[in-house]
DONUDO-707454 format. One line per 2 residues: number of its first residue (from 1); for each residue x, y, z of N, C-alpha, C. Coordinates in steps of 0.001 Angstrom, whole numbers, always signed. Layout:
BEGIN
NUM) X Y Z X Y Z X Y Z ~ ...
END
This chain:
BEGIN
1) -9083 -27885 +64365 -10375 -28250 +64054 -11228 -27994 +65322 ~ -10533 -28655 +66504 -11425 -28415 +67885 -11400 -26899 +68207
3) -10357 -26137 +67716 -10169 -24759 +68215 -11615 -24053 +67341 ~ -11501 -24460 +66237 -12612 -23898 +65218 -13840 -24019 +65745
5) -14248 -25327 +66460 -15468 -25644 +66903 -15664 -24899 +68109 ~ -14626 -24635 +69018 -14448 -23988 +70139 -14862 -22549 +70151
7) -14232 -21644 +69089 -14447 -20408 +68871 -15859 -20252 +68166 ~ -16217 -21226 +67330 -17476 -21079 +66635 -18653 -21032 +67781
9) -18654 -21997 +68796 -19478 -22246 +69867 -19444 -21191 +70870 ~ -18245 -20527 +71131 -18304 -19142 +71780 -18837 -18029 +70948
11) -18665 -17830 +69878 -19296 -16988 +68943 -20744 -17017 +69111 ~ -21270 -18279 +68718 -22555 -18571 +68803 -23179 -18075 +70148
13) -22684 -18521 +71435 -23077 -18067 +72696 -23059 -16476 +72702 ~ -22286 -15926 +72296 -21898 -14561 +72316 -23238 -13921 +71607
15) -23484 -14376 +70402 -24328 -13857 +69613 -26027 -14055 +70306 ~ -26069 -15068 +70952 -27329 -15564 +71583 -27270 -14530 +72892
17) -26285 -14319 +73560 -26379 -13239 +74530 -26877 -12116 +74173 ~ -26031 -11678 +73169 -26346 -10267 +72467 -27917 -10055 +72169
19) -28455 -11234 +71397 -29860 -11316 +71072 -30660 -11168 +72370 ~ -30515 -11912 +73231 -31311 -11916 +74549 -31197 -10501 +75205
21) -30040 -10014 +75215 -29948 -8858 +75991 -30451 -7499 +75388 ~ -30413 -7654 +73963 -30842 -6314 +73154 -32284 -6607 +72544
23) -32812 -7619 +73133 -34288 -7976 +72336 -35157 -6853 +72347 ~ -35279 -6163 +73247 -36305 -5121 +73187 -35808 -3997 +71964
25) -34732 -3895 +71664 -34323 -3076 +70417 -34487 -3880 +69093 ~ -34450 -5054 +69199 -34809 -5963 +68035 -36239 -6095 +67651
27) -36912 -6316 +68646 -38347 -6647 +68494 -39133 -5095 +68399 ~ -39285 -4550 +67397 -39820 -3114 +67332 -41156 -2940 +68023
29) -41919 -3704 +68229 -43289 -3646 +68798 -43065 -3152 +70369 ~ -42039 -3727 +70992 -41845 -3413 +72527 -41423 -2049 +72564
31) -40567 -1354 +71985 -40398 -145 +72019 -41648 +809 +71754 ~ -42506 +489 +70776 -43477 +1272 +70585 -44836 +1185 +71350
33) -44860 -1 +72218 -46074 -247 +73027 -45783 -780 +74381 ~ -44693 -942 +74997 -44232 -1222 +76253 -44970 -465 +77246
35) -45074 +679 +77053 -45410 +1798 +77935 -46847 +2411 +77494 ~ -47552 +1722 +76738 -48764 +2126 +76258 -49766 +1944 +77236
37) -50587 +2859 +77735 -51438 +2853 +78845 -52953 +2561 +78145 ~ -53567 +1545 +78703 -54941 +1222 +78081 -55988 +1236 +79429
39) -56883 +1892 +79017 -58098 +1754 +80003 -59134 +891 +79623 ~ -59384 -203 +80578 -60072 -1246 +80322 -61697 -1222 +80979
41) -61806 +206 +81414 -63070 +397 +82352 -64159 +1596 +81832 ~ -63477 +2343 +80879 -64240 +3408 +80631 -65088 +3056 +79289
43) -65160 +1962 +78878 -66050 +1505 +77924 -67510 +1304 +78555 ~ -67839 +1155 +79679 -69040 +960 +80273 -68961 +1768 +81664
45) -68515 +3096 +81592 -68304 +3625 +82815 -69652 +3932 +83586 ~ -70822 +4095 +82929 -72019 +4513 +83487 -72915 +3176 +83884
47) -72124 +1857 +83653 -72645 +774 +83784 -73978 +401 +83329 ~ -74086 +1001 +82067 -75462 +946 +81293 -75065 +206 +79877
49) -75368 -930 +79470 -74726 -1378 +78571 -75537 -1006 +77133 ~ -76562 -236 +77321 -77450 +120 +76019 -76803 +1485 +75594
51) -75630 +2048 +76106 -75136 +3179 +75766 -73773 +2931 +75401 ~ -73265 +3403 +74415 -71815 +3055 +74196 -71078 +4293 +74451
53) -70073 +4061 +75392 -68824 +5253 +75649 -67703 +4994 +74866 ~ -66667 +4873 +75393 -65390 +4854 +74745 -65153 +3463 +74060
55) -64057 +3194 +73331 -63666 +1762 +72867 -63209 +861 +74037 ~ -63338 -317 +73843 -63138 -1424 +74824 -61973 -1309 +75441
57) -60896 -1339 +74858 -59713 -830 +75690 -59110 +382 +74996 ~ -59126 +1175 +75662 -58923 +2794 +75350 -57551 +3169 +75677
59) -57094 +3923 +74673 -55702 +4439 +75097 -55695 +5972 +74688 ~ -55582 +6739 +76047 -55744 +8138 +75849 -54615 +8701 +75017
61) -53395 +8185 +74844 -52221 +8834 +73978 -52537 +8640 +72695 ~ -53708 +7888 +72312 -53917 +7758 +70840 -55224 +8582 +70505
63) -55723 +9199 +71284 -56708 +10150 +71041 -56350 +11350 +70205 ~ -56661 +11263 +68839 -56039 +12177 +67976 -57409 +12527 +67173
65) -57206 +13821 +66467 -58191 +14142 +65555 -57660 +14829 +64410 ~ -58048 +14406 +63168 -57857 +15017 +61914 -59035 +15182 +61082
67) -59286 +16320 +60422 -60589 +16532 +59671 -60445 +15794 +58338 ~ -61730 +15379 +57895 -61700 +14579 +56449 -62448 +15440 +55379
69) -61790 +15231 +54361 -62322 +15910 +53129 -63513 +15173 +52462 ~ -64551 +15738 +51907 -65510 +14891 +51381 -65259 +13931 +50678
71) -64210 +13749 +50048 -63815 +12667 +48992 -62743 +11643 +49640 ~ -62661 +11762 +50938 -61614 +10993 +51686 -61360 +9553 +51433
73) -60343 +9077 +51235 -60261 +7763 +50791 -59488 +7008 +51934 ~ -60039 +5852 +52456 -59423 +5356 +53560 -58362 +4317 +53081
75) -57134 +4501 +53076 -56243 +3685 +52289 -55198 +3515 +53244 ~ -54325 +2535 +53180 -53009 +2239 +53991 -52023 +1819 +53040
77) -50725 +2150 +53289 -49456 +1786 +52520 -48554 +894 +53220 ~ -48100 -196 +52460 -47350 -1295 +53213 -45840 -1159 +52413
79) -44756 -1499 +53225 -43417 -1411 +52774 -43276 -2832 +52499 ~ -43854 -3882 +52878 -43274 -5340 +52594 -44313 -5773 +51437
81) -43723 -5638 +50304 -44613 -6032 +49112 -44487 -7525 +48709 ~ -43653 -8278 +49527 -43453 -9556 +49374 -44849 -10308 +49771
83) -45242 -9950 +50973 -46457 -10471 +51487 -47666 -9566 +51134 ~ -47666 -8392 +51246 -49087 -7650 +50805 -48894 -6878 +49457
85) -49717 -7041 +48343 -49837 -6243 +47337 -50975 -6014 +46755 ~ -51206 -4889 +45995 -52676 -4577 +45642 -52397 -3183 +45004
87) -53472 -3048 +43998 -53391 -1829 +43383 -54199 -666 +44027 ~ -54913 -1199 +44969 -55924 -134 +45598 -55469 +13 +47090
89) -55436 -1034 +47832 -55153 -1095 +49427 -56189 -124 +50033 ~ -57295 +25 +49850 -58372 +476 +50379 -58933 -329 +51491
91) -59064 +274 +52812 -59270 -507 +54146 -60411 +31 +54513 ~ -61792 -238 +54395 -62920 +313 +54836 -62892 +441 +56399
93) -62335 -699 +56909 -62428 -574 +58409 -61789 +564 +59075 ~ -60896 +1323 +58373 -60352 +2702 +58782 -61535 +3592 +58994
95) -62530 +3499 +58241 -63605 +4557 +58387 -64411 +4222 +59690 ~ -64429 +2995 +59863 -65363 +2654 +61131 -64397 +3068 +62400
97) -63061 +2819 +62175 -62007 +3086 +63259 -62085 +4610 +63586 ~ -62231 +5391 +62435 -62355 +6869 +62471 -63608 +7079 +63639
99) -64829 +6635 +63310 -65945 +7088 +64023 -65561 +6593 +65423 ~ -65029 +5304 +65672 -64855 +4962 +67040 -64053 +6152 +67814
101) -62906 +6424 +67178 -61952 +7371 +67709 -62559 +8689 +67829 ~ -63287 +8961 +67020 -63933 +10406 +67248 -64846 +10265 +68771
103) -65482 +8982 +68856 -66297 +8848 +70046 -65276 +8968 +71386 ~ -64074 +8446 +71159 -63190 +8190 +72199 -62715 +9874 +72509
105) -62408 +10747 +71500 -62233 +11915 +71485 -63359 +12887 +72281 ~ -64436 +12348 +72040 -65697 +13026 +72686 -65579 +12755 +74274
107) -65483 +11500 +74673 -65687 +11048 +75834 -64358 +11538 +76710 ~ -63186 +11403 +76243 -61912 +11545 +76874 -61591 +13082 +77127
109) -61907 +14053 +75945 -61530 +15416 +75961 -62805 +16223 +76257 ~ -64059 +15522 +76393 -65232 +16306 +76817 -65767 +17308 +75714
111) -65580 +16813 +74333 -65872 +17665 +73227 -67218 +17191 +72682 ~ -67838 +18107 +72438 -69274 +17864 +71903 -69059 +16778 +70514
113) -69762 +15762 +70398 -69572 +14735 +69310 -70090 +15654 +68160 ~ -71331 +16347 +68269 -72001 +17152 +67226 -71002 +18092 +66496
115) -69845 +18476 +67251 -68783 +19334 +66467 -68401 +18692 +65472 ~ -68143 +17392 +65614 -67420 +16706 +64367 -68703 +15934 +63547
117) -69767 +16343 +63680 -70677 +15531 +62945 -70576 +15614 +61267 ~ -69921 +16554 +60721 -69779 +16522 +59355 -68612 +15439 +58940
119) -67459 +15206 +60063 -66679 +14235 +59834 -67263 +12839 +59803 ~ -68056 +12755 +60771 -68759 +11484 +61176 -69532 +11095 +59906
121) -70158 +11855 +59379 -71043 +11706 +58112 -70274 +11275 +56836 ~ -69081 +11911 +56860 -68112 +11596 +55724 -67788 +10020 +55830
123) -67438 +9623 +57090 -67009 +8239 +57421 -68089 +7188 +57148 ~ -69080 +7717 +57773 -70494 +6728 +57530 -70792 +6698 +56238
125) -70865 +7884 +55635 -71351 +7393 +53966 -70437 +6817 +53218 ~ -68994 +6892 +53674 -67920 +6027 +52865 -68614 +4429 +53204
127) -68821 +4250 +54209 -69154 +2848 +54555 -70396 +2674 +53802 ~ -71239 +3507 +53647 -72803 +3124 +53269 -72288 +2909 +51818
129) -71569 +3632 +51139 -71242 +3603 +49701 -70309 +2565 +49056 ~ -69737 +2165 +50140 -68548 +976 +49789 -69260 -511 +50148
131) -70384 -581 +51045 -71058 -1626 +51329 -71304 -2661 +49915 ~ -71092 -3790 +50166 -71489 -5058 +49081 -72752 -5391 +49690
133) -73755 -5109 +48971 -75061 -5782 +49530 -75642 -6939 +48709 ~ -75807 -7971 +49510 -76316 -9207 +48701 -77342 -9876 +49508
135) -78659 -9953 +48762 -79636 -10490 +49838 -79763 -9600 +50948 ~ -79786 -10318 +52150 -79963 -9474 +53292 -78496 -9165 +54118
137) -77482 -9314 +53269 -76279 -9069 +54033 -75312 -7831 +53308 ~ -74459 -7526 +54090 -73593 -6523 +53748 -72454 -6761 +54330
139) -71253 -6266 +53339 -69748 -6651 +53790 -69131 -5589 +52998 ~ -67868 -5442 +53348 -66819 -4800 +52803 -65539 -5541 +52467
141) -64928 -5145 +51326 -63697 -6055 +51025 -62418 -5219 +51317 ~ -61646 -6069 +51799 -60092 -5682 +51914 -59385 -5759 +50498
143) -58998 -4725 +49889 -58469 -4594 +48768 -56856 -4724 +48794 ~ -56459 -6055 +48912 -54969 -6288 +49207 -54716 -7824 +49059
145) -53641 -8349 +48277 -53568 -9591 +48286 -52558 -9962 +49581 ~ -52960 -11189 +50154 -51922 -11597 +51263 -51452 -12895 +51107
147) -50143 -13111 +50858 -49437 -14433 +50471 -49616 -15330 +51631 ~ -49430 -14807 +52850 -49306 -15696 +54107 -50561 -16612 +53987
149) -51841 -16107 +53829 -52941 -16908 +53785 -53437 -17148 +52536 ~ -52818 -16945 +51372 -52957 -17215 +50092 -54518 -16640 +49539
151) -54638 -15446 +49966 -55862 -14665 +49784 -55761 -13830 +48570 ~ -56797 -13665 +47871 -56845 -12801 +46437 -56853 -11433 +46831
153) -57069 -10441 +45877 -56969 -9078 +45923 -58036 -8540 +46560 ~ -59157 -9225 +46777 -60367 -8761 +47391 -61107 -9874 +48344
155) -61123 -9312 +49639 -61661 -10535 +50544 -62384 -9629 +51625 ~ -63411 -10332 +52334 -64027 -10021 +53697 -63060 -10263 +54723
157) -63168 -9681 +55800 -62546 -9813 +56933 -63357 -9653 +58338 ~ -63111 -10620 +59095 -64034 -10377 +60477 -63640 -9424 +61099
159) -62250 -9086 +61183 -61865 -7719 +61982 -62301 -6535 +61359 ~ -62535 -6644 +60062 -62992 -5395 +59348 -64476 -5395 +59589
161) -65049 -6393 +59585 -66456 -6365 +59943 -66977 -5930 +61290 ~ -66134 -6540 +62326 -66261 -5831 +63647 -66132 -4655 +63704
163) -65061 -3970 +63221 -64618 -2469 +63418 -65901 -1685 +62736 ~ -66121 -2093 +61634 -67170 -1420 +60986 -68519 -1624 +61688
165) -68735 -2455 +62285 -70058 -2724 +63137 -70045 -1585 +64345 ~ -68872 -1527 +64974 -68738 -952 +66142 -68884 +813 +65569
167) -68326 +916 +64528 -68642 +2394 +64038 -70165 +2525 +63627 ~ -70774 +1903 +63002 -72130 +2008 +62675 -72945 +2003 +63888
169) -72480 +1311 +65021 -73472 +1405 +66148 -73356 +2719 +66752 ~ -72159 +3300 +66792 -71992 +4657 +67361 -72742 +5595 +66544
171) -72570 +5588 +65238 -73177 +6469 +64504 -74766 +6465 +64659 ~ -75398 +5161 +64520 -76695 +5047 +64607 -77025 +5531 +66275
173) -76386 +5413 +67207 -76890 +5523 +68651 -76744 +7180 +68521 ~ -75925 +7978 +67575 -75899 +9448 +67786 -77235 +9980 +66783
175) -77386 +9272 +65756 -78071 +10026 +64793 -79581 +9402 +64746 ~ -79704 +8229 +65062 -80848 +7305 +64846 -81381 +7267 +63420
177) -80217 +7265 +62395 -80593 +7389 +61204 -80885 +5746 +60682 ~ -82230 +5463 +60274 -82717 +4023 +59928 -81815 +3507 +58874
179) -81218 +4242 +57941 -80541 +3550 +56920 -79551 +2874 +57524 ~ -78800 +3535 +58584 -77533 +2691 +59056 -78135 +1615 +60154
181) -79364 +1666 +60582 -79903 +712 +61309 -79980 -575 +60641 ~ -80405 -535 +59101 -80551 -1445 +58338 -79296 -1817 +57760
183) -78326 -1172 +57651 -77108 -1438 +56942 -76324 -2516 +57977 ~ -76501 -1819 +59439 -75694 -2677 +60513 -76394 -4182 +60300
185) -77650 -4145 +60349 -78443 -5435 +60485 -77789 -6443 +59387 ~ -77779 -5764 +58250 -77062 -6518 +57195 -75763 -7077 +57406
187) -74966 -6188 +57984 -73560 -6572 +58393 -73572 -7310 +59228 ~ -74419 -7665 +60161 -74511 -8684 +61423 -74786 -10038 +60621
189) -75869 -9933 +59622 -76299 -11022 +59036 -75175 -11690 +58252 ~ -74238 -11066 +57708 -73178 -11349 +56858 -72321 -12270 +57787
191) -72292 -12000 +59086 -71344 -13005 +59793 -71724 -14439 +59885 ~ -73040 -14800 +59482 -73465 -16181 +59346 -73143 -16721 +58035
193) -72620 -15926 +56992 -72296 -16593 +55781 -70782 -17185 +56046 ~ -70674 -18596 +55414 -69661 -19294 +55496 -68626 -19061 +54685
195) -67333 -19280 +55204 -66031 -19039 +54391 -66193 -19630 +53001 ~ -66750 -20772 +52757 -66973 -21376 +51597 -68022 -20715 +50643
197) -68816 -19847 +51267 -69876 -19120 +50349 -69324 -17585 +50256 ~ -68058 -17299 +50366 -67607 -16192 +50224 -67675 -15251 +51567
199) -67868 -15730 +52855 -68095 -15100 +54061 -66984 -15203 +54957 ~ -67189 -15018 +56164 -66045 -15159 +57229 -66405 -16218 +58392
201) -67397 -16872 +57990 -67779 -17851 +59279 -67177 -19170 +59006 ~ -66465 -19761 +60145 -66162 -21110 +60129 -66819 -21902 +61389
203) -67383 -22906 +61222 -67868 -23853 +62282 -66711 -24608 +63159 ~ -66740 -24230 +64231 -65704 -24959 +65138 -66041 -26494 +65320
205) -65105 -27355 +65398 -65202 -28728 +65388 -66159 -28872 +66840 ~ -65690 -28391 +67866 -66247 -28929 +69095 -67384 -27791 +69513
207) -67800 -27045 +68584 -69108 -26089 +68946 -68462 -24658 +68940 ~ -69656 -23763 +68507 -69300 -22504 +68246 -69079 -21980 +66835
209) -68849 -20663 +66751 -68660 -20069 +65544 -67269 -19449 +65594 ~ -66440 -19603 +64473 -65158 -18791 +64265 -65295 -17747 +63303
211) -65074 -16483 +63631 -65169 -15434 +62693 -63874 -15145 +62180 ~ -63622 -15404 +60960 -62154 -15342 +60420 -61682 -14059 +59833
213) -60512 -13498 +60526 -59987 -12293 +60056 -59495 -12442 +58414 ~ -58885 -13781 +58180 -58472 -14140 +56974 -59139 -15424 +56471
215) -60157 -15232 +55927 -61206 -16518 +55538 -60395 -17381 +54536 ~ -59895 -18562 +55093 -59610 -19379 +54210 -60037 -20796 +54748
217) -59698 -21801 +53681 -60140 -23148 +53970 -59024 -24138 +53875 ~ -58635 -24987 +55035 -59025 -24921 +56086 -58853 -23606 +56914
219) -59507 -23247 +57966 -59671 -22280 +58758 -58174 -21768 +59324 ~ -57976 -20749 +59497 -56714 -20128 +60266 -56977 -19737 +61639
221) -58146 -19227 +61965 -58643 -18843 +63240 -57794 -17686 +63979 ~ -57526 -16712 +63403 -56841 -15547 +64066 -57555 -15000 +65183
223) -56841 -15123 +66432 -57656 -14887 +67645 -58210 -13601 +67862 ~ -57372 -12390 +67682 -57741 -11094 +67925 -58610 -10514 +66788
225) -58647 -11266 +65604 -59906 -10584 +64866 -61097 -11465 +64908 ~ -60977 -12485 +65452 -62245 -13216 +65972 -62961 -12184 +66888
227) -61853 -11905 +68011 -62634 -10992 +69105 -62931 -9769 +68718 ~ -62330 -8997 +67793 -62805 -7663 +67334 -64161 -7961 +66924
229) -64366 -8974 +66139 -65705 -9292 +65390 -66726 -9231 +66409 ~ -66365 -10053 +67694 -67260 -10110 +68778 -67615 -8681 +69301
231) -66516 -7980 +69404 -66905 -6334 +70054 -67841 -5862 +69189 ~ -67622 -5970 +67858 -68746 -5180 +67045 -69963 -5708 +66838
233) -70143 -7021 +66970 -71465 -7451 +67260 -72095 -7182 +68527 ~ -71409 -7170 +69540 -71706 -6788 +70864 -72220 -5247 +70919
235) -71462 -4450 +70112 -71731 -2906 +70110 -72926 -2662 +69444 ~ -73065 -3354 +68219 -74344 -3301 +67493 -75595 -3686 +68565
237) -75503 -4688 +69158 -76607 -5236 +69976 -76877 -4183 +71189 ~ -75898 -3617 +71588 -76038 -2458 +72670 -76888 -1454 +72140
239) -76768 -895 +70929 -76873 +54 +70396 -78390 +1 +69701 ~ -78832 -1209 +69484 -79948 -1344 +68605 -80946 -2596 +69060
241) -80248 -3261 +70038 -80985 -4630 +70515 -81473 -5659 +69415 ~ -80577 -5581 +68458 -81001 -6624 +67393 -80274 -8002 +67844
243) -81432 -8896 +68111 -81003 -10063 +68808 -80044 -10994 +68246 ~ -80088 -11030 +66884 -79268 -11927 +66120 -77761 -11455 +66381
245) -77441 -10248 +66590 -76127 -9839 +66862 -75702 -10481 +68387 ~ -76607 -10557 +69121 -76272 -11097 +70529 -76170 -12611 +70316
247) -76952 -13396 +69600 -76909 -14577 +69209 -75473 -15125 +68684 ~ -74990 -14291 +67645 -73794 -14560 +66837 -72499 -14324 +68044
249) -72650 -13274 +68858 -71720 -12900 +69671 -71607 -14261 +70633 ~ -72807 -14701 +71164 -72773 -15818 +72102 -72043 -16995 +71453
251) -72312 -17285 +70195 -71765 -18257 +69532 -70224 -18253 +69304 ~ -69721 -17074 +69068 -68374 -16753 +69112 -67710 -17079 +70586
253) -68409 -16559 +71546 -67717 -16812 +72801 -67843 -18237 +73112 ~ -68810 -19084 +72765 -68940 -20575 +72969 -67662 -21045 +72340
255) -67278 -20686 +71028 -65811 -21122 +70667 -64790 -20924 +71404 ~ -64573 -19710 +71924 -63447 -19525 +72722 -63573 -20179 +74106
257) -64506 -20277 +74621 -64680 -21108 +75873 -64083 -22490 +75542 ~ -64308 -23084 +74506 -63916 -24446 +74107 -62492 -24576 +73674
259) -62108 -23602 +72876 -60910 -23725 +72315 -59778 -22703 +72511 ~ -60043 -21951 +73649 -59033 -20858 +74059 -57594 -21526 +74302
261) -57504 -22701 +75081 -56568 -23146 +75256 -55495 -23717 +74010 ~ -56092 -23865 +72749 -55166 -24008 +71752 -54504 -22903 +71524
263) -54804 -21634 +71774 -53854 -20497 +71525 -52686 -20346 +72638 ~ -52518 -21294 +73630 -51689 -21053 +74624 -50365 -22081 +74354
265) -49295 -21367 +74342 -48108 -22092 +73996 -47550 -22612 +75256 ~ -47816 -22179 +76573 -47357 -22500 +77540 -46449 -21530 +78069
267) -45817 -20478 +77302 -45305 -19361 +77598 -45345 -18103 +76898 ~ -46417 -18316 +76075 -46846 -17043 +75254 -48177 -17374 +74633
269) -48751 -16390 +73603 -49902 -16966 +72679 -49483 -16943 +71333 ~ -50344 -17742 +70756 -50376 -17702 +69128 -51096 -16682 +68449
271) -50545 -16396 +67312 -51508 -15280 +66577 -52727 -16266 +66009 ~ -52365 -17163 +65320 -53491 -18029 +64708 -53258 -19481 +65000
273) -53958 -20388 +64601 -53936 -21744 +64827 -53667 -22417 +63482 ~ -53221 -21650 +62235 -52758 -22546 +61267 -51203 -22230 +61012
275) -50780 -20954 +61266 -49204 -21054 +60965 -48460 -21358 +62339 ~ -49215 -21093 +63536 -48659 -21465 +64870 -47418 -20587 +65232
277) -47458 -19266 +64668 -46253 -18558 +65117 -46837 -17690 +66263 ~ -45835 -17279 +67381 -46280 -16793 +68441 -46599 -15229 +67965
279) -47355 -14650 +68887 -47523 -13083 +68472 -46253 -12222 +68692 ~ -46234 -11151 +68445 -45298 -10209 +69021 -45673 -9688 +70278
281) -44752 -8862 +70797 -44868 -8380 +72221 -46184 -7529 +72321 ~ -46620 -6741 +71339 -47716 -5913 +71186 -48690 -6667 +71239
283) -49264 -7659 +70244 -50298 -8581 +70156 -50439 -9117 +71610 ~ -49374 -9728 +72154 -49771 -10468 +73308 -50219 -9655 +74646
285) -49362 -8629 +74835 -49401 -7707 +75929 -50663 -6529 +75825 ~ -50747 -6282 +74648 -51620 -5108 +74574 -52979 -5310 +73694
287) -52971 -6724 +73064 -54208 -6791 +72374 -54819 -8301 +73117 ~ -54158 -9293 +73054 -54853 -10637 +73488 -55215 -10253 +75165
289) -54500 -9923 +76021 -54691 -9811 +77434 -55922 -9056 +77539 ~ -55590 -7681 +76996 -56959 -6640 +77185 -58268 -7373 +76683
291) -58096 -8002 +75471 -59225 -8478 +74764 -59876 -9456 +75883 ~ -59363 -10352 +76594 -59818 -11458 +77477 -60188 -10762 +78723
293) -59697 -9725 +79035 -60253 -9040 +80205 -61797 -8262 +80045 ~ -61735 -7901 +78727 -62920 -7302 +78265 -64085 -8276 +78227
295) -63752 -9404 +77801 -64630 -10475 +77550 -65149 -11017 +78883 ~ -64223 -10947 +79876 -64610 -11333 +81044 -65783 -10488 +81671
297) -65336 -8965 +81490 -66281 -7985 +82050 -67819 -8209 +81465 ~ -67737 -8401 +80058 -68884 -8474 +79372 -69663 -9886 +79730
299) -69006 -10882 +79721 -69623 -12389 +79960 -69828 -12821 +81400 ~ -68778 -12205 +82280 -68713 -12734 +83841 -68048 -14230 +83739
301) -67442 -14594 +82681 -66937 -16139 +82618 -65661 -16051 +83178 ~ -65325 -16774 +84201 -63857 -16710 +84897 -62922 -17269 +84002
303) -62996 -18115 +82871 -62215 -18449 +82349 -61251 -17497 +81560 ~ -62041 -16409 +81101 -61187 -15402 +80432 -60453 -14750 +81319
305) -60705 -14287 +82436 -60124 -13727 +83645 -58974 -14584 +83654 ~ -58980 -16005 +83858 -57837 -16781 +84333 -56906 -16802 +83204
307) -57404 -17012 +81988 -56225 -16849 +80914 -55575 -15623 +80784 ~ -56169 -14563 +81015 -55680 -13153 +81021 -54474 -13109 +82122
309) -54902 -13644 +83323 -53898 -13679 +84220 -52683 -14407 +83945 ~ -53030 -15485 +83282 -52008 -16667 +83110 -50952 -16011 +82141
311) -51502 -15396 +80775 -50844 -14882 +79849 -50032 -13521 +80178 ~ -50619 -12865 +81308 -49990 -11809 +81815 -48597 -12324 +82467
313) -48719 -13474 +83188 -47593 -13957 +83940 -46324 -14446 +82879 ~ -46595 -14610 +81676 -45824 -14959 +80701 -44985 -13790 +80262
315) -45138 -12681 +80750 -44311 -11375 +80568 -43232 -11449 +81479 ~ -43078 -12410 +82404 -41969 -12598 +83443 -41475 -13542 +83071
317) -40144 -13658 +83665 -39246 -14853 +83615 -39835 -16244 +84358 ~ -39640 -17372 +83673 -38510 -17738 +82565 -39182 -17730 +81254
319) -40699 -17321 +81168 -41505 -17444 +80012 -40857 -16527 +78900 ~ -40604 -15368 +79454 -40114 -14097 +78488 -38807 -14655 +77578
321) -38045 -15228 +78207 -36829 -15795 +77555 -37267 -16859 +76621 ~ -37971 -17876 +76846 -38608 -18718 +76055 -39377 -18008 +74738
323) -39977 -17040 +74937 -40746 -16201 +73947 -39611 -15780 +72996 ~ -38551 -15180 +73410 -37430 -14816 +72479 -36908 -15882 +71663
325) -36813 -16920 +72258 -35976 -17990 +71516 -37097 -18274 +70300 ~ -38395 -18276 +70800 -39311 -18814 +69725 -39483 -17697 +68632
327) -39299 -16604 +68983 -39295 -15555 +68133 -38344 -15516 +66924 ~ -37182 -16154 +67554 -35700 -16232 +66687 -36036 -17367 +65670
329) -36642 -18541 +66179 -37016 -19650 +65466 -37997 -19330 +64302 ~ -38951 -18842 +64776 -40164 -18384 +63950 -39609 -17300 +62713
331) -38731 -16391 +63004 -38106 -15573 +62186 -37504 -16585 +60839 ~ -36800 -17429 +61224 -36126 -18193 +60409 -36988 -19048 +59520
333) -38087 -19477 +60234 -39220 -20274 +59248 -39892 -19491 +58468 ~ -40322 -18406 +58908 -41031 -17279 +57921 -40085 -16799 +56742
335) -38716 -16767 +57046 -37950 -16471 +56176 -37881 -17303 +55092 ~ -37627 -18632 +55302 -37725 -19632 +54433 -39022 -19892 +53662
337) -40211 -19599 +54503 -41354 -19917 +53890 -42080 -18836 +53266 ~ -42057 -17611 +53692 -42578 -16501 +53244 -41812 -15236 +52741
339) -40379 -15647 +52929 -39347 -14616 +52536 -39533 -13202 +53280 ~ -39992 -13517 +54573 -40342 -12270 +55536 -39975 -12636 +56823
341) -39235 -11679 +57574 -38720 -11961 +58891 -39697 -11666 +59852 ~ -40947 -10901 +59553 -41487 -10287 +60387 -42806 -11126 +60891
343) -43465 -10766 +62069 -44382 -11659 +62856 -45542 -11936 +61896 ~ -46051 -11044 +61432 -47199 -11183 +60562 -46789 -11012 +59035
345) -45716 -11187 +58536 -45096 -11052 +57412 -45539 -9882 +56832 ~ -45710 -8506 +57605 -45638 -7425 +56925 -45339 -6104 +57735
347) -44468 -5323 +57462 -44324 -4115 +58140 -45165 -3028 +57671 ~ -46029 -2559 +58579 -46802 -1516 +57979 -46661 -173 +58185
349) -46562 +806 +57228 -46196 +2170 +57624 -47542 +2961 +57710 ~ -47697 +3583 +58649 -48994 +4402 +59014 -49062 +5589 +58059
351) -50118 +5698 +57488 -50578 +6964 +56857 -51422 +7897 +57600 ~ -51592 +9068 +56945 -52426 +10087 +57826 -53861 +9615 +58057
353) -54213 +8750 +57249 -55661 +8022 +57317 -55824 +7362 +58627 ~ -54610 +6869 +59305 -54571 +6130 +60411 -53952 +6783 +61738
355) -54071 +8151 +61578 -53372 +8913 +62554 -54328 +8741 +64101 ~ -55565 +8259 +63561 -56624 +8066 +64791 -56410 +6636 +65383
357) -55930 +5804 +64915 -55880 +4535 +65085 -55119 +4218 +66445
END
């Protein structure tokens, strides 16, 4: 019996050693994103906030172009049907992202944006035609069930709202089309609609607004989705000077200044405040940290810079090893709870619609 325990212990230690040693091959986002270069300066290279240049954290390696057909459908395909399911899988934010990435192409490769005006119009008109207008608000629904957050087949998303606002802001800056000015204003107004009323807004207990990527009650408060919504609000303000966009941006920043510490594990960052799973490598290193650096550039608040530096330090030892153990623990919890080993409960297979992402 003692030998069984001894050999079992040695075997377990060997497995843990191999897991830690081979982690970069086990965690897929590391291989895909570790060497990804991100430019955090070109978004405002002319130092004029009233004009929009590239995306906030711009990756030259992801600047790609593909033409759109007039009836192009912005859809995404998923492998993990246990977490995500739906008959449509239409993602309107991809149209906003398409406009953003054509803008990146324009600035990075010095290609006239007018050359791609037909493609821009297809994406912009897709957003106009898919907009759900109610009173003085506009939103777009994600057409996908998400088991993790118990979401139905159609729901609004702060992440999507932000990406679309960023796309509309760029399209309006180019065309000055009043239709999209009004559509953008209505999209901004939707950010004030509470989750209980079918919107994306949750009021933080200690002040400020939370813009919910996955709107639920009680709130789950996904960090990256909230910040992408802030970027969309700020983009629209830059392009139009619509004051409500700036007011809602400031309310979202207020929440972060009060509650950012809740996303800090002491060795990594949380994806949200509901499930309390740590993010994968890509979200921590290539999304959360750059987002905080951009917020520092926009607001000048040192707290964002301090947290960005702190979270960057977590990429070093001993924090990185603690993260590896947490990923292993989270994987078993997810497997028991959601029947999925994956960080966000989904493995996404990119389609041609996402080649510019």
